C-alpha positions in Angstrom: 100.2 92.5 66.3 97.4 92.4 63.8 94.9 93.0 66.4 96.9 96.2 67.8 97.0 97.6 64.3 93.5 96.8 63.4 92.1 98.0 66.7 93.9 101.5 66.1 92.6 101.9 62.7 89.1 101.2 63.7 89.0 103.5 66.8 90.3 106.5 65.0 87.9 106.0 62.2 84.8 105.4 64.3 86.0 108.4 66.4 86.5 110.7 63.5 83.1 109.8 62.1 81.4 109.3 65.3 82.4 112.7 66.6 81.0 114.5 63.8 77.6 112.8 63.9 77.6 113.4 67.7 78.2 117.4 67.2 75.1 117.6 64.8 73.1 115.7 67.4 74.2 117.4 70.4 73.5 120.8 69.0 70.0 119.8 67.8 69.0 118.6 71.3 70.7 121.6 73.1 73.5 119.7 75.1 75.8 122.8 75.3 78.6 123.4 77.8 78.0 125.6 80.7 81.4 127.5 81.5 82.8 128.4 85.1 82.5 132.0 85.5 85.7 132.6 87.2 87.6 130.9 84.5 89.5 132.7 81.7 87.4 135.4 80.2 88.4 134.0 76.6 86.7 130.7 77.5 83.3 132.5 77.8 82.8 132.2 74.0 82.5 128.4 74.4 79.4 128.6 76.4 76.8 126.4 74.4 79.4 124.4 72.5 78.2 120.6 72.5 79.7 118.7 75.3 79.6 115.1 76.4 81.8 114.3 73.3 83.7 111.7 75.4 81.1 109.3 74.9 82.4 108.7 71.4 85.7 108.1 72.7 84.1 105.5 75.0 82.1 103.7 72.4 85.0 103.8 69.6 87.7 102.5 71.9 85.5 99.7 73.5 83.9 98.5 69.9 87.3 98.8 68.2 89.0 96.7 70.9 86.3 94.1 70.7 86.0 94.0 66.8 89.8 93.9 66.3 90.1 90.9 69.0 87.1 89.0 67.5 88.2 89.5 64.0 91.8 88.4 64.4 90.6 84.9 66.0 91.0 86.0 69.6 88.7 86.4 72.6 88.7 89.4 74.9 90.8 88.5 78.2 90.2 88.9 81.6 92.3 91.8 82.1 90.6 93.6 79.0 87.1 93.2 80.8 88.5 94.4 84.0 89.9 97.3 82.1 86.6 98.1 80.5 85.0 98.0 83.9 87.1 100.9 84.9 86.8 102.7 81.7 83.2 102.6 81.3 82.3 102.7 85.3 84.1 106.1 85.4 82.6 107.0 82.5 79.0 106.3 83.5 80.0 108.6 86.8 81.1 111.5 84.2 78.1 111.0 82.2 75.8 111.7 85.3 77.9 114.7 86.2 77.7 116.2 82.6 74.2 115.3 82.0 73.0 117.3 85.5 75.3 120.2 84.3 73.5 120.3 80.9 70.2 119.7 82.1 70.5 122.8 84.9 72.6 124.9 82.8 75.0 125.3 85.6 78.6 124.3 86.2 77.8 122.4 89.2 77.0 118.6 88.5 77.3 115.7 90.9 78.6 116.4 94.4 82.4 115.8 95.2 81.0 113.0 97.7 78.8 111.5 95.0 81.7 111.4 92.7 84.0 110.0 95.1 81.6 107.2 96.2 81.2 106.2 92.7 84.7 106.0 92.1 85.5 104.2 95.4 82.7 101.6 94.6 84.1 101.0 91.0 87.8 100.8 92.3 86.9 98.3 95.0 85.2 95.8 93.1 87.7 96.3 90.3 90.6 95.7 93.1 89.0 92.5 94.5 88.2 91.0 91.1 91.9 91.8 89.9 93.8 90.5 92.7 91.9 87.8 94.2 90.5 85.9 91.1 91.3 85.0 87.5 94.5 83.5 87.8 95.7 81.9 84.3 97.9 78.8 84.1 100.9 80.0 85.4 99.3 81.4 88.5 99.2 84.9 87.6 96.4 87.2 88.3 95.4 90.4 86.4 96.9 92.7 89.6 99.3 91.9 92.3 99.2 92.5 95.8 102.9 94.0 95.4 103.8 97.9 94.7 105.5 97.9 91.4 107.7 100.3 89.1 108.6 97.9 86.3 108.3 94.8 88.5 106.9 93.6 91.7 109.2 94.6 94.8 109.0 94.6 98.4 106.6 92.6 100.5 103.2 91.3 99.8 100.7 93.9 101.2 97.5 92.9 102.9 94.3 92.9 100.8 93.2 96.1 102.7 96.0 97.9 102.1 96.4 97.1 98.4 92.7 98.0 97.9 93.4 101.3 99.6 96.4 101.7 97.2 94.3 100.6 94.0 91.4 103.0 95.2 93.8 105.8 95.5 95.2 105.3 92.1 91.9 105.1 90.4 90.4 108.3 92.2 93.9 110.3 91.7 94.2 109.3 88.0 90.4 110.0 87.0 90.3 113.2 88.8 93.6 114.3 87.3 92.8 113.8 84.1 89.4 115.4 84.9 91.6 118.6 85.9 93.6 118.4 82.8 90.5 118.8 80.7 90.3 122.4 80.4 91.6 123.8 77.2 90.8 122.7 73.7 92.5 119.7 72.9 94.6 119.5 75.9 93.7 116.2 77.5 92.8 114.3 74.1 96.2 115.2 72.6 98.0 114.3 76.2 96.1 111.1 76.5 97.0 110.0 73.1 100.6 110.3 74.0 100.0 108.6 77.2 97.9 105.5 75.9 100.5 105.3 73.1 103.5 104.8 75.7 101.3 102.1 77.6 100.9 100.5 74.2 104.6 100.2 73.9 105.1 98.9 77.5 102.4 96.2 76.9 104.2 95.1 73.7 107.4 94.9 75.3 106.3 93.0 78.1 104.3 90.6 76.0 107.9 89.9 73.9 109.4 89.1 77.3 106.7 87.5 79.2 107.5 85.0 82.0 107.1 81.5 81.0 107.5 82.3 77.2 109.0 79.8 74.9 110.9 82.5 73.2 114.9 81.8 73.6 115.8 85.5 74.2 113.7 85.7 77.1 115.7 85.9 80.1 114.2 84.7 83.3 115.7 87.4 85.5 114.3 90.1 83.0 111.0 88.9 82.4 107.3 90.0 83.4 104.8 88.5 85.5 102.0 90.2 83.7 98.7 88.7 82.7 97.5 89.3 79.1 99.9 92.2 78.0 99.2 91.8 74.4 95.4 92.1 75.0 96.1 95.2 77.0 98.1 96.7 74.3 95.3 96.3 72.0 93.0 98.2 74.2 95.6 100.9 74.8 96.0 101.4 71.1 92.3 101.7 70.8 92.1 104.4 73.2 94.9 106.4 72.0 93.4 106.2 68.5 90.1 107.2 69.6 91.7 110.3 71.4 93.3 111.2 68.1 90.1 110.9 66.1 88.3 113.2 68.8 91.2 115.6 68.8 90.5 116.5 65.1 87.2 117.9 66.2 88.3 119.0 69.6 91.3 121.0 68.8 91.1 124.8 69.0 88.5 126.0 68.1 86.8 123.1 69.6 83.4 122.0 67.8 82.7 119.8 70.9 83.7 119.2 74.3 84.9 115.9 76.0 83.1 116.6 79.2 83.5 114.5 82.6 82.3 111.2 80.7 85.6 111.4 78.6 87.9 112.8 81.3 86.8 110.4 83.9 86.9 107.5 81.6 90.2 108.3 80.4 91.8 108.4 83.9 90.2 105.1 85.0 91.2 103.4 81.9 94.8 104.8 82.8 94.7 103.7 86.2 93.9 100.1 84.9 96.6 100.0 82.6 99.0 100.9 85.2 97.7 98.4 87.8 97.5 95.5 85.5 100.9 96.2 83.6 102.5 96.4 87.1 104.0 99.9 86.6 101.8 101.8 89.4 104.8 103.9 90.5 106.2 104.7 86.7 102.6 106.1 86.0 103.6 109.1 88.1 106.2 109.7 85.4 104.2 108.8 82.4 101.3 110.8 83.2 103.5 113.7 84.6 101.4 116.3 83.2 98.1 114.9 85.2 100.4 115.0 88.5 101.4 118.6 87.6 97.7 119.7 87.2 96.6 118.1 90.1 99.6 119.4 92.4 98.8 122.8 91.3 95.1 122.5 92.6 96.3 120.9 96.1 99.0 123.7 96.4 96.6 126.3 95.8 94.1 125.0 98.3 96.8 124.4 101.0 98.3 127.7 100.6 95.0 129.6 100.7 93.8 127.6 103.7 96.9 128.0 105.5 97.7 131.6 104.9 93.9 132.6 105.7 94.2 130.7 109.3 97.5 132.5 109.9 97.1 136.0 108.6 93.0 136.1 108.2 93.6 136.5 104.5 94.0 133.9 102.2 96.8 134.0 99.5 97.3 132.0 96.5 100.2 130.8 94.5 98.6 130.8 91.2 95.8 133.2 89.6 93.7 130.2 89.0 93.9 126.7 88.8 94.4 124.2 87.4 97.7 125.5 86.3 96.8 125.7 82.5 94.4 128.4 83.2 97.0 130.5 85.3 99.0 131.0 82.1 95.9 131.8 79.9 95.3 134.6 82.9 98.9 135.8 82.3 98.1 136.4 78.7 99.2 133.3 76.8 96.9 132.4 74.2 95.1 129.1 74.5 96.9 127.3 71.7 100.3 128.3 73.0 99.3 126.7 76.5 97.9 123.6 74.9 101.2 123.0 72.7 103.6 123.8 75.4 101.6 121.2 77.6 101.7 118.6 75.2 105.4 119.0 75.0 105.4 118.6 78.8 103.4 115.5 78.5 105.7 114.2 75.7 108.7 114.7 77.9 106.9 112.8 80.6 106.2 109.9 78.3 109.7 109.7 76.7 111.2 109.9 80.4 109.1 107.0 81.6 109.7 104.7 78.6 113.3 105.6 79.4 113.1 104.3 82.9 110.9 101.5 81.7 113.7 100.4 79.1 116.7 101.1 81.5 115.2 98.9 84.1 114.9 96.1 81.6 118.6 96.7 80.6 119.8 96.8 84.4 
């Protein structure tokens, strides 16, 4: 538990100070944010705001986790290294996308195919390593070949199938986080809540770990998870790094997160869900990301379907992702962000409630 507290403290300090330094450096070197032309007109004033601030989240969270683990006498676990593979790997894809946008001063970065190819490669490497190697003394690997809500259930899936599932989770979560990053402080604030939830989940799993010598652990209720406490340390660092960044990213934002931050956050969230055996529970805990993604999918499907049937494409929303729709309706950006934080908080509370209720049952 000392590592959990130290990790959070180090991450928030590094993020607070590091973001301030990054703002000055990016301003001096002209790393400004290009703005989509069809977005809310109130966002046009943000053109030129320093971007790629997500680099600070990556460096702060990774450094805080490693420092806290080593300073408290531990060693980084296999699960943490695999989580870092997803976190930093998706971050590299986002960095390339951001750099192209800044260099060309155009809102079009990497192509969709290039992004998906990178996410696929990272997800498959992670999936093979996590499901096939690195079993601990109990024979538990970082990820299982079962689907899980809070525990494994159903039949053991073939490797090809579980790799497809892992690929889908990584791609959907990282892109969902990317879609959510469209208003000052929205992604940073909601991500802090979600990673905080996974800190609680992993600490609880560690206290109720199968094979534990604690007398209060009941075998029928225990969790077959590898390295849950180490995952909690990393989740705390991620949450705290988002909080530190939010200080500078809240409206009016002095720096943008960029794809380097949003894709990395989504990748880390996917890794936490997969290795804590809560893949299906992620749909509830990260309900805000699901809402943002569904709004885009519904908009695309409706437009294409109505254009094919009537010759004129019609839209459900004025613009997607859905938080921009409310801005187009005249809501102030701060109002949108706070209310979407409330949605994120409700989703997190509901997810934790389901997790605890499952243990009681």
